[in-house]
Backbone as a printed PyTorch tensor [residue, N CA C, xyz], in Angstrom:
tensor([[[  0.5390,  -1.2680,  -0.2830],
         [ -0.5710,   0.1250,   0.0970],
         [  1.1620,   1.5820,  -0.1200]],

        [[  1.8600,   1.4010,   0.6690],
         [  2.6600,   1.9790,   0.8740],
         [  3.3450,   2.7690,  -0.8030]],

        [[  4.0600,   1.9840,  -1.2990],
         [  4.1000,   2.3060,  -2.8060],
         [  3.2170,   2.6310,  -3.3240]],

        [[  1.5970,   2.2400,  -3.0000],
         [  0.3710,   3.4750,  -3.9020],
         [  0.2930,   4.8160,  -3.3880]],

        [[  0.5500,   5.0980,  -2.5410],
         [  0.2110,   6.3360,  -1.5750],
         [ -0.6260,   6.3180,  -0.5310]],

        [[ -1.1330,   5.0080,  -0.5370],
         [ -1.9870,   4.3200,   0.8620],
         [ -1.9980,   4.5050,   1.5710]],

        [[ -2.6920,   6.0190,   2.8420],
         [ -1.7130,   5.5930,   4.0680],
         [ -3.1670,   4.5150,   4.8010]],

        [[ -2.3900,   3.8410,   5.7380],
         [ -3.2940,   3.0840,   6.5330],
         [ -3.8560,   3.5240,   8.0520]],

        [[ -4.5720,   3.1410,   8.2440],
         [ -5.4050,   3.4410,   9.5250],
         [ -5.8820,   3.0660,  10.5590]],

        [[ -5.8900,   3.0340,  11.8430],
         [ -6.2600,   1.5440,  12.9490],
         [ -7.4060,   2.2780,  13.5550]],

        [[ -8.3780,   1.9320,  13.9800],
         [ -9.0910,   2.3210,  15.2400],
         [ -9.8130,   1.7020,  15.8190]],

        [[ -9.9590,   1.5830,  17.3800],
         [-10.2370,   0.8490,  18.0730],
         [ -9.6670,  -1.0340,  18.6110]],

        [[ -8.7800,  -0.7760,  18.4990],
         [ -7.4620,  -1.6960,  18.6360],
         [ -7.5360,  -2.3480,  20.2170]],

        [[ -8.0030,  -2.9560,  19.7500],
         [ -8.1020,  -3.7680,  21.6360],
         [ -6.6430,  -3.9020,  21.9230]],

        [[ -6.1290,  -4.3150,  22.7480],
         [ -4.9380,  -4.6250,  23.7060],
         [ -4.1960,  -5.4080,  23.8750]],

        [[ -5.6130,  -6.4770,  23.0700],
         [ -4.7490,  -8.0390,  23.0820],
         [ -3.7640,  -8.0030,  21.4970]],

        [[ -5.0030,  -7.1230,  20.8910],
         [ -3.8980,  -6.9450,  19.0000],
         [ -2.9390,  -6.1940,  19.4500]],

        [[ -3.1180,  -4.6710,  20.2270],
         [ -1.6810,  -4.2130,  20.0280],
         [ -0.3760,  -4.9240,  20.5490]],

        [[ -0.7600,  -5.4520,  21.9710],
         [  0.9700,  -6.1680,  22.2900],
         [  1.0870,  -7.4620,  20.8420]],

        [[  0.2850,  -8.0240,  20.7100],
         [  0.7620,  -8.4770,  19.5620],
         [  1.6190,  -8.5640,  18.0220]],

        [[  1.0340,  -7.2410,  18.2770],
         [  2.0700,  -5.9170,  17.0910],
         [  3.3110,  -5.2580,  17.8400]],

        [[  2.9460,  -5.3550,  18.6320],
         [  4.3000,  -5.1280,  18.9710],
         [  5.0830,  -6.2290,  19.3870]],

        [[  4.9850,  -7.1220,  19.8970],
         [  5.5560,  -8.2630,  19.9120],
         [  6.1710,  -9.0450,  18.8990]],

        [[  5.2660,  -8.6230,  17.8760],
         [  5.8250,  -9.2620,  16.5150],
         [  6.5350,  -7.6160,  15.3950]],

        [[  6.9710,  -6.9070,  16.0170],
         [  7.6770,  -5.8020,  15.3580],
         [  7.1430,  -5.1010,  14.5590]],

        [[  5.6880,  -4.9400,  14.2650],
         [  4.2390,  -4.5480,  13.6150],
         [  4.3350,  -2.8890,  12.9850]],

        [[  4.9410,  -2.4430,  14.6380],
         [  4.7440,  -1.3480,  14.4130],
         [  6.5060,  -0.0870,  13.8110]],

        [[  7.3060,  -1.2760,  13.3360],
         [  7.8030,  -0.4120,  12.2500],
         [  7.8940,  -0.6630,  10.7570]],

        [[  6.4250,  -1.4070,  10.7620],
         [  6.7960,  -0.7730,   9.6410],
         [  4.9510,   0.1010,   9.6990]],

        [[  4.3330,  -0.2690,  10.5310],
         [  2.9590,   0.5720,  10.6340],
         [  3.4960,   1.4620,  11.6140]],

        [[  3.7710,   2.8800,  11.8080],
         [  3.6450,   3.7900,  13.1600],
         [  2.5850,   3.3400,  14.5140]],

        [[  3.1800,   3.8060,  15.6270],
         [  1.8560,   3.7130,  16.3380],
         [  0.8570,   4.7590,  16.2850]],

        [[  1.4120,   6.1330,  15.2280],
         [  0.4970,   7.4370,  14.8520],
         [ -0.7260,   7.0230,  13.5800]],

        [[ -0.2640,   5.6810,  13.7000],
         [ -1.6370,   5.3890,  12.7090],
         [ -2.5780,   4.7050,  13.4220]],

        [[ -2.4210,   4.7110,  14.3890],
         [ -3.3340,   3.4670,  15.6340],
         [ -4.5390,   4.9250,  16.4770]],

        [[ -5.4560,   5.0640,  16.0900],
         [ -6.7700,   5.6700,  17.0150],
         [ -7.9090,   4.8420,  17.7160]],

        [[ -8.1760,   5.7600,  19.0790],
         [ -8.9010,   5.1810,  19.5770],
         [-10.8150,   4.7810,  19.0900]],

        [[-11.0890,   5.3170,  18.2130],
         [-12.0590,   5.2820,  17.8820],
         [-12.3440,   5.6460,  16.3900]],

        [[-13.0230,   5.1410,  15.5590],
         [-13.4940,   5.6750,  13.9630],
         [-13.4260,   6.5590,  13.9690]],

        [[-14.0820,   7.4790,  15.1920],
         [-14.5070,   9.1870,  14.0690],
         [-13.1300,   9.7460,  14.4050]],

        [[-12.0270,   9.1050,  15.4990],
         [-10.7970,  10.2160,  15.3030],
         [-10.0850,  10.0910,  14.0010]],

        [[-10.1910,   8.5210,  13.9230],
         [ -9.0610,   7.9080,  12.1630],
         [ -9.3030,   8.5370,  11.2750]],

        [[-11.3680,   8.9790,  11.2730],
         [-11.7510,   9.2670,   9.9790],
         [-11.1440,  10.9040,  10.0650]],

        [[-11.4820,  11.5710,  10.7660],
         [-10.9440,  12.9610,  11.1650],
         [ -9.4000,  13.5880,  10.8440]],

        [[ -8.4860,  12.4990,  11.4270],
         [ -6.6910,  12.8840,  10.7550],
         [ -6.8340,  12.7030,   9.3420]],

        [[ -7.6710,  11.2470,   8.8260],
         [ -7.3940,  10.7520,   7.4790],
         [ -7.5820,  12.4360,   6.2270]],

        [[ -9.1150,  12.5860,   6.8690],
         [ -9.7890,  13.9470,   6.2720],
         [ -8.4780,  14.9850,   6.1700]],

        [[ -8.1590,  15.5830,   7.5690],
         [ -6.8420,  16.6540,   7.2380],
         [ -5.3350,  16.3140,   6.4960]],

        [[ -5.2670,  15.0300,   7.2590],
         [ -4.3110,  14.6180,   6.0410],
         [ -4.3580,  14.4910,   4.2920]],

        [[ -5.7080,  14.5830,   4.4690],
         [ -6.0790,  14.8870,   2.9940],
         [ -6.2470,  16.0200,   2.3380]],

        [[ -6.8210,  16.8270,   3.3020],
         [ -6.9160,  18.5440,   3.3900],
         [ -5.5260,  18.8730,   3.0900]],

        [[ -3.8850,  18.1600,   3.3610],
         [ -3.0330,  19.2810,   3.7510],
         [ -2.7460,  18.7640,   2.7180]],

        [[ -2.7750,  17.1580,   1.8700],
         [ -2.0570,  16.9700,   0.9810],
         [ -2.5230,  17.2880,  -0.3490]],

        [[ -3.2620,  18.2000,  -0.2960],
         [ -4.5330,  18.9030,  -1.1390],
         [ -5.2130,  17.9100,  -2.1160]],

        [[ -5.7190,  17.2860,  -1.4600],
         [ -7.1110,  16.1740,  -1.8590],
         [ -8.3850,  17.0440,  -2.3230]],

        [[ -8.9220,  17.7840,  -3.1080],
         [-10.1880,  18.2430,  -3.5500],
         [-11.7330,  17.8650,  -2.9130]],

        [[-11.3460,  17.0210,  -2.7930],
         [-12.9580,  15.9350,  -2.5460],
         [-13.0310,  14.9900,  -1.3660]],

        [[-12.7900,  15.7840,  -0.3250],
         [-12.5360,  14.9440,   0.9780],
         [-14.1820,  13.9760,   1.6670]],

        [[-14.8240,  14.5730,   1.1710],
         [-16.0740,  14.2510,   1.2980],
         [-16.6270,  12.8000,   0.6860]],

        [[-15.6830,  12.4570,  -0.5280],
         [-16.5740,  11.2810,  -1.5560],
         [-16.6280,   9.8670,  -1.1970]],

        [[-18.3500,   9.2790,  -1.0080],
         [-17.9140,   8.0810,  -0.3510],
         [-18.7290,   7.3100,  -1.5180]],

        [[-18.0380,   5.9390,  -1.8840],
         [-18.4920,   5.4480,  -2.9190],
         [-20.6280,   5.0610,  -2.4450]],

        [[-21.1430,   4.4430,  -3.1630],
         [-22.3010,   4.5770,  -3.2650],
         [-22.6200,   2.6840,  -1.9960]],

        [[-21.8310,   2.0250,  -2.3960],
         [-21.8460,   0.9500,  -1.7540],
         [-20.8120,   0.5080,  -1.5260]],

        [[-20.7350,   1.6520,  -0.1230],
         [-19.6750,   1.1510,   0.6760],
         [-19.8040,   0.2890,   2.0900]],

        [[-18.7940,  -0.6980,   2.1160],
         [-18.4080,  -2.0460,   2.9040],
         [-18.2580,  -1.9880,   3.8210]],

        [[-17.5920,  -0.2550,   4.4220],
         [-17.4690,  -0.3860,   5.4750],
         [-18.6650,   0.7560,   6.8650]],

        [[-19.3730,   0.9480,   5.6850],
         [-20.6600,   1.6490,   6.1770],
         [-21.2750,   0.6430,   6.0630]],

        [[-21.5580,  -0.4190,   5.3820],
         [-22.0440,  -1.3210,   5.5610],
         [-21.7170,  -2.1280,   7.6390]],

        [[-20.8380,  -2.7880,   7.3990],
         [-20.3350,  -3.1550,   8.1580],
         [-20.9360,  -2.5830,   9.8460]],

        [[-20.2820,  -1.1630,   9.4760],
         [-20.6850,  -0.3090,  10.8270],
         [-22.5690,   0.2480,  10.8020]],

        [[-22.8560,  -0.0770,  10.0270],
         [-24.5590,  -0.1190,  10.6370],
         [-25.1420,  -1.3650,  10.8470]],

        [[-24.3870,  -2.1120,  10.8560],
         [-24.7080,  -3.8570,  11.3540],
         [-24.4560,  -4.2270,  12.5430]],

        [[-23.5060,  -3.4320,  12.4910],
         [-22.6260,  -3.3980,  14.3510],
         [-22.8410,  -1.6850,  14.8460]],

        [[-24.0800,  -1.3520,  15.6760],
         [-24.0920,   0.0470,  15.9370],
         [-22.5660,  -0.1440,  17.1410]],

        [[-22.4690,   1.6800,  16.9930],
         [-21.5790,   1.7330,  18.6290],
         [-22.0620,   1.8210,  19.6700]]])
């Protein structure tokens, strides 16, 4: 993904997942700064970074968005 310029953000990762990432040195590839406590936090920072990089349409959401589908079936 890095080669394609895609930034990945993680949200709401459980402690056991973070510990596993730490043990397997995952943070050497994806910095801890890409982990956020909530989806809202991750989304806000992603949009902010898009604006900083000059993306014009940060509100675009595809008509059939798998993430929206998952979130609607698992209310927070």
